[in-house]
Every structure is written in C-alpha cells, then in structure tokens.
C-alpha positions in Angstrom: -33.2 123.2 51.0 -29.7 122.6 52.1 -27.6 120.4 49.7 -24.9 118.6 51.6 -23.6 117.2 47.9 -23.3 120.6 46.2 -19.7 121.0 46.6 -19.3 118.0 44.3 -21.0 119.5 41.2 -20.0 122.9 39.2 -22.4 125.7 39.7 -25.2 126.4 37.4 -26.7 129.8 36.7 -30.4 129.8 36.5 -32.0 130.3 32.8 -28.3 129.7 31.2 -27.0 126.4 29.9 -23.4 125.6 29.8 -21.7 123.9 26.8 -20.6 120.1 27.6 -17.2 119.5 27.7 -15.6 117.2 24.6 -15.0 113.6 25.2 -11.4 112.8 25.9 -9.8 110.7 23.0 -7.8 107.6 23.8 -4.3 107.4 22.4 -3.0 104.8 20.6 -0.1 104.2 23.1 -2.9 103.5 25.7 -4.2 100.7 23.6 -0.9 99.0 23.1 -0.3 99.0 26.9 -3.5 97.2 27.7 -3.0 94.3 24.8 0.6 94.1 26.3 -0.9 93.6 29.8 -3.3 91.0 28.6 -0.7 89.0 26.7 1.5 89.2 29.9 -1.2 87.7 32.2 -2.1 84.8 29.8 1.5 84.0 29.7 2.2 83.8 33.3 -1.1 81.6 33.6 0.4 79.3 31.2 4.1 79.2 32.9 2.3 78.5 36.4 0.3 75.4 34.9 3.5 74.0 33.3 5.2 74.4 36.8 2.3 72.7 38.6 2.3 69.6 35.8 5.9 68.8 36.1 6.1 69.2 39.7 3.3 66.3 40.0 5.3 64.4 37.3 8.4 64.2 39.1 6.5 63.2 42.6 4.8 60.5 40.8 8.2 59.1 39.4 9.7 59.4 42.6 6.9 57.5 44.7 7.0 54.9 41.9 10.7 54.1 42.2 10.6 54.0 46.0 7.7 51.7 45.7 9.6 49.2 44.2 12.8 49.4 46.3 10.9 49.7 49.6 10.9 46.0 51.1 7.2 45.1 51.8 5.6 44.6 55.2 6.5 41.5 57.3 3.8 38.6 57.8 2.4 38.8 54.1 1.1 36.1 52.6 3.2 32.6 52.6 5.4 32.2 49.4 4.8 29.2 47.0 7.6 27.2 45.6 6.7 25.0 42.7 9.7 22.9 43.0 9.1 22.3 47.0 5.7 23.1 48.1 5.0 24.0 51.6 3.7 21.1 53.8 0.1 21.5 55.0 -0.1 22.4 58.7 -2.1 20.0 61.0 -2.9 19.9 64.7 0.3 17.4 65.1 2.4 20.5 64.7 1.5 21.5 67.9 3.0 20.2 71.2 0.7 17.7 72.8 -0.4 16.5 76.4 -1.7 13.2 77.3 -5.4 12.9 78.0 -6.8 13.0 81.7 -9.8 10.3 82.1 -9.7 11.0 85.8 -11.1 14.6 85.2 -14.5 15.0 84.2 -16.1 18.4 84.4 -19.8 19.2 86.0 -21.8 21.9 86.0 -22.3 23.8 89.0 -25.8 23.3 90.5 -25.5 26.1 93.1 -28.2 29.0 92.8 -27.2 32.2 94.6 -28.3 35.8 94.7 -27.4 38.0 91.7 -24.2 39.5 92.1 -23.0 43.1 91.3 -20.8 43.4 88.1 -17.4 44.5 89.9 -18.0 41.6 92.4 -18.2 39.1 89.5 -15.2 40.7 87.8 -12.9 40.3 91.2 -13.8 36.7 91.3 -13.8 35.7 87.7 -10.8 37.4 86.6 -8.2 35.1 88.4 -9.8 32.3 86.2 -9.4 34.1 82.8 -6.4 33.6 80.4 -4.9 34.9 77.4 -4.0 32.3 74.7 -1.6 33.0 72.3 -0.6 30.7 69.3 2.8 31.4 67.6 2.5 30.7 63.8 5.3 30.4 61.1 4.3 34.1 59.8 2.8 35.6 62.9 0.5 34.7 65.8 -3.0 34.6 66.9 -4.5 35.6 70.2 -7.8 35.0 72.2 -9.0 34.1 75.4 -9.6 31.1 77.6 -10.9 29.9 80.9 -9.5 27.7 83.5 -11.8 24.8 84.1 -9.7 22.7 86.4 -7.3 23.6 88.9 -4.2 21.6 87.9 -3.9 23.4 84.6 -6.8 22.8 81.9 -7.7 25.5 79.8 -11.1 25.6 77.6 -10.7 27.9 74.5 -11.8 27.9 70.9 -10.1 25.9 68.1 -9.8 28.6 65.5 -7.5 30.5 68.0 -4.6 27.6 67.7 -5.2 26.8 64.3 -2.1 27.0 62.4 -0.1 27.4 65.5 3.3 25.8 66.1 3.7 26.5 69.8 1.3 27.7 72.4 1.4 30.2 75.4 -1.2 30.9 78.2 -1.2 34.0 80.4 -3.0 34.3 83.6 -4.5 37.8 83.4 -4.7 38.1 87.2 -0.7 38.6 87.9 0.2 38.2 84.2 2.3 34.8 84.8 3.0 33.2 81.8 3.1 29.2 80.7 3.9 27.1 77.8 0.7 25.3 76.9 0.3 21.8 75.2 -2.9 20.7 73.4 -5.1 17.8 74.8 -7.5 17.8 72.2 -10.0 19.6 69.9 -13.1 19.6 68.1 -12.7 21.6 65.0 -16.4 21.6 64.0 -17.7 22.8 67.1 -14.4 25.2 67.7 -13.4 23.9 70.9 -9.8 23.2 72.2 -8.5 21.7 75.6 -5.2 22.9 76.5 -2.8 21.9 79.6 -0.2 24.1 81.5 1.7 22.9 84.2 0.2 24.2 87.4 -1.4 23.4 90.6 -3.9 25.0 92.7 -5.0 27.3 89.8 -8.0 29.4 90.3 -10.9 28.1 88.2 -14.5 29.6 87.2 -17.6 27.4 87.8 -19.5 26.1 84.9 -23.4 27.2 85.1 -26.4 25.3 83.5 -27.1 27.4 80.3 -30.5 25.7 80.3 -31.4 28.1 83.2 -31.2 31.2 81.0 -33.9 33.1 79.7 -34.1 36.1 77.1 -33.7 39.3 78.9 -31.2 38.0 81.6 -28.3 39.9 82.2 -24.8 38.4 81.0 -21.3 39.7 81.2 -18.2 38.7 78.8 -14.7 39.1 79.8 -11.7 38.7 77.5 -8.9 40.2 75.5 -10.5 42.2 72.9 -8.2 43.1 69.9 -5.6 40.7 71.5 -4.0 43.4 73.8 -7.1 45.1 75.8 -6.5 42.2 78.7 -9.3 41.6 81.1 -12.0 43.8 79.3 -15.6 43.3 80.7 -18.6 44.0 78.8 -22.1 44.0 79.9 -25.4 43.0 77.7 -28.3 40.5 78.0 -29.4 37.3 76.5 -30.8 38.4 73.1 -31.8 35.0 71.9 -31.5 31.2 72.8 -31.2 28.5 70.6 -30.1 30.0 67.7 -29.3 27.2 65.1 -25.9 27.1 63.6 -26.1 25.2 60.5 -22.5 24.6 59.9 -22.3 22.0 63.0 -25.3 21.6 64.4 -25.0 23.2 67.8 -27.3 26.0 68.9 -25.9 29.1 70.1 -26.6 31.9 72.5 -26.9 35.3 71.3 -26.1 38.4 73.3 -26.1 42.1 73.2 -22.7 42.1 75.2 -20.1 43.7 73.2 -17.4 41.2 71.8 -14.7 42.0 69.4 -12.0 39.9 68.2 -9.8 38.6 71.0 -12.9 37.7 72.9 -12.9 34.5 71.6 -12.7 31.5 73.8 -13.6 33.5 76.7 -16.6 33.2 79.5 -20.0 34.5 78.9 -21.1 34.8 82.7 -24.4 35.1 84.4 -25.2 37.3 87.1 -23.8 34.9 89.5 -20.4 34.6 87.8 -21.0 31.3 86.4 -19.7 30.4 82.8 -22.8 29.7 80.7 -21.1 30.1 77.4 -17.9 30.4 75.4 -17.8 33.4 73.1 -17.2 32.0 69.9 -18.0 34.7 67.2 -19.6 38.0 66.3 -21.9 38.8 63.3 -20.8 42.2 61.7 -20.6 44.1 58.7 -23.4 45.8 56.7 -26.1 44.2 54.9 -28.8 46.0 52.8 -27.4 49.3 54.0 -27.8 48.7 57.7 -25.0 48.5 60.1 -25.3 45.1 62.1 -24.1 45.6 65.7 -24.8 43.6 69.0 -24.9 40.4 67.8 -22.4 38.1 69.5 -22.7 34.6 69.9 -21.7 32.0 72.4 -21.7 28.2 72.7 -23.7 27.0 75.7 -22.0 25.2 78.5 -24.7 22.6 78.8 -24.2 21.6 75.0 -20.5 21.8 75.1 -19.7 19.9 78.3 -20.1 16.3 76.8 -17.4 17.1 74.1 -14.9 18.8 76.4 -15.5 15.6 78.8 -14.8 13.5 75.5 -11.6 15.4 74.7 -10.2 15.2 78.4 -10.7 11.4 78.6 -9.6 10.4 75.0 -7.9 13.4 73.6 -10.5 13.4 70.8 -13.9 14.6 70.4 -16.9 12.5 69.2 -20.1 12.6 67.4 -23.0 10.4 68.5 -25.2 9.4 65.8 -28.2 7.1 65.4 -27.3 6.1 61.9 -30.0 7.7 59.8 -30.6 10.1 57.1 -34.1 12.2 58.0 -35.8 15.3 57.6 -38.7 17.1 59.7 -42.0 16.1 59.2 -45.6 16.4 60.6 -47.7 13.1 60.6 -51.2 13.1 62.4 -50.5 16.6 63.9 -47.2 15.4 65.6 -44.0 17.1 64.3 -40.7 14.9 64.6 -37.9 13.4 62.6 -38.8 11.4 59.9 -36.5 8.5 59.1 -35.5 8.6 55.1 -32.7 6.1 55.1 -30.9 3.7 57.7 -27.2 4.1 57.3 -26.0 1.9 60.5 -26.9 -1.5 61.3 -28.0 -0.9 65.0 -31.0 1.0 64.0 -32.1 -1.6 61.3 -31.4 -4.3 63.5 -33.5 -2.9 66.3 -36.4 -2.5 64.2 -36.4 0.9 62.9 -37.7 1.3 59.3 -37.8 4.3 56.5 -40.6 6.4 57.0 -41.0 6.2 61.0 -41.5 9.4 62.8 -39.4 9.7 65.8 -41.2 11.8 67.9 -39.0 11.7 71.2 -35.5 10.2 72.3 -35.0 9.0 75.9 -38.0 10.6 76.6 -37.3 14.0 75.4 -39.4 15.3 72.7 -37.7 16.0 69.5 -39.6 18.2 66.9 -36.2 19.8 65.4 -33.1 18.2 64.5 -31.3 20.3 67.0 -33.5 18.7 69.7 -32.6 15.2 68.7 -28.9 16.1 68.2 -28.8 17.5 71.7 -30.2 14.1 73.1 -27.7 12.2 71.4 -24.6 14.7 72.3 -25.4 14.2 75.9 -26.1 10.6 75.7 -23.0 9.9 74.1 -21.3 6.8 71.9 -20.9 4.8 74.8 -24.6 4.2 75.7 -28.0 3.4 74.3 -30.9 5.4 73.0 -34.4 4.9 73.3 -36.4 6.3 70.2 -40.3 6.7 70.6 -41.9 6.5 66.9 -44.9 6.8 65.3 -45.8 4.0 62.7 -49.0 3.7 61.0 -51.0 5.1 63.9 -49.1 3.4 66.7 -46.6 4.4 69.0 -43.4 2.3 69.5 -40.2 2.2 71.1 -36.8 0.9 70.0 -33.7 1.0 72.0 -30.0 0.2 70.6 -26.4 1.6 70.7 -25.4 4.8 69.2 -22.3 5.0 66.5 -19.8 7.6 66.2 -19.6 9.1 62.8 -16.0 10.6 63.5 -14.7 7.0 63.3 -16.1 6.2 60.2 
C-alpha cells in the first residue's frame, strides 16, 4: 500500500529496532530568558493600566472645571430674592380688550354631506391660528380658532398663562397680529382673545351632541409649536368622559395630538368645530405605554361660557345652591340634596333629602347631567327642578346663582 506520508518518517528495517535518541537537555540560559520575558510582559501591562487611569483622571478634572466655569442654559428657573420677592403673575399683566356684548356665537345647524379630508383642510385652515404668549423667561405656543370675523379667537387658557404679551398668526399667509385678552375661564381652560381685523375667515361651530362613538374626526394645529397647520385623523373614541377637576365632560379621540395642538379645533367630517383640543393622556402605567388618548372640550358645553366671556369679560358658574350626591330612591336615580347653601332654593321649598330627577325637563341621573343643564341655562335665568319627596313628584322653580361671584 502506498504511504503518502512515508517521507516524514525514518526508514525502519524489518526485524531490527533502532535505539531512541536521547532527550535534549534545557540549559540554564533558556530558563532565565523565559523568566525575563514573563516579568517584562507583566511590567508592560502594569504601565498600560497606569496610563489609562491617569488619562481618565485628567479628563474628569477638566470636565469638572469646565462645568463650573461654563454659563448655564437660558430660560432656567426663575431666581428668588429674599429681600425683594418677585411679584406673582396674574392675567392682569396681559394687555386686555373690552367685552363685546353685541357678539353672541351660535352653533351651525346645517347638516351637509361628509367631505374629503383635503377639502376640509382647505376650508378650515384660514380660520386656524398660532397663539404665542411671551413670558418673562421664555414663551409658550399653541393653537386657536377664529370664531368671529372681526378678530375674536378662542383658545386654551393654559397657553396664555404667565404671558406678558400675546401674538396671533394666521396660518394661511402667516400674517401676524398683536392680541389682547377679552376674558378667560381658568378652571375650564378657555380664553378669548381679540386681534384687530375685519372680514377674517372663521370656522363654523358644530353641535357636539350629534357625535357618536366611531365618527371620523380631524385635528388641525401646531404640534411642537412649530409644525404649523398639521392635520391628523382619528375617530371619536368615547363621549362624556368625566373631568373631575372642573365638571365638564370631554370628548376622547384617537386623532394624534401633541404639545402645541392645545386650543385647536377638533372637526367633524363636515368641517365644523365639535371640540377644542385641550389635553392628551400619555406616559407609562403598569408597564404599558399609553397612546391614542386625546381629549377635547365639546363645543355645545363650552359655548355658554364663551358667550358669557364675550358679553362681560368674565366667566360664570351657574349653581342651584346645594350640596348633593348621586342616589337612587324607589328605583329612580337622581341628585339627592344634602344641604341647602343658598336662599333661592330654600325659599322655593326645596329640602334636604329631596331627590332631583330632572331639571328644565331634562333627566339628571348624574352630576354631569345636572351641571350641563345649569351651564346651559345661565345665571340670568330660572330653573325648574323635578324632585321626589316621600313618594310624590313635585316641581320647584327659582333663580340660579353664580358661585364665581361669591
């Protein structure tokens, strides 16, 4: 058999063994060379570690020195002075405009066919504005809508909060105006501004009561404060979301909204304003990212307050003058009077323990339902309450009071 590796081995004669060669002996010189090599490698490693350590130490010291000497960023927190404390901001620090009682807004009752999104955008954009409030240490921006052709703008209060001057820019053509404050409702996050203009394009206010869950809606605004005129699309996710902070119920929508959209219109598929974008629920809860939760104030609910601001320069808070809770008596749910806090309902004959089941002919199974009747009626009118008392149904009529004036 051929052995292709035979040239690597010495030839061996058959029947004869060859003596093994003696093992080579290591010299003392070779051993010392190995020891010196190992020691040298260890010294080299130690030197490299020292170089790295001192390099990082020098960089750290340089950064600390530069951090101390470098000026801080602009618009930092306001400094405080113990000798002369800074005056607290109030809305009176803004430029103001006189009320306009001759102007009263109304809902657009026209019901037309649904429009394509691009048609809605072209029609509505001229009535959408950017709102900026210059503050002592910066500025805030948001969105607003023109609700009257002589230059009245509806927006959110939190946009102008802390401002010293106001500016409104029409998105269509980017024409800029100085603005003045007509009035506001801090709790309901509403503000009405005035710019000097005539024949300005406006957006019709639609009836938010006509909305249903699943209806298509659009939001137009200025997300991030600089993406002017952005339009997003979604649906009505829910209606009547209770806002425990102020009593107004809100529209929940999946239309994406972000910082800067505040004060902008939420539109139905006919291009009518059915809500004013006011907030977005975001963040992480129980390791779940919250998305698609935008909130808007319904136009039907906000209209009485906006008209009050236009007429008087101030908002109102119509009230019966009672403390109450939701209760069920004899199978009917309503608002049970716990205490009378005003003379009008007491003089009319209401008593603690009465269950209000309707107001002005509208059933009131919840506090939100009762508040809505009161807000729509206003403080300049009377209200008729239908109550259950000892198995009898009675009616009492009396004037509403304004709790904001108390």
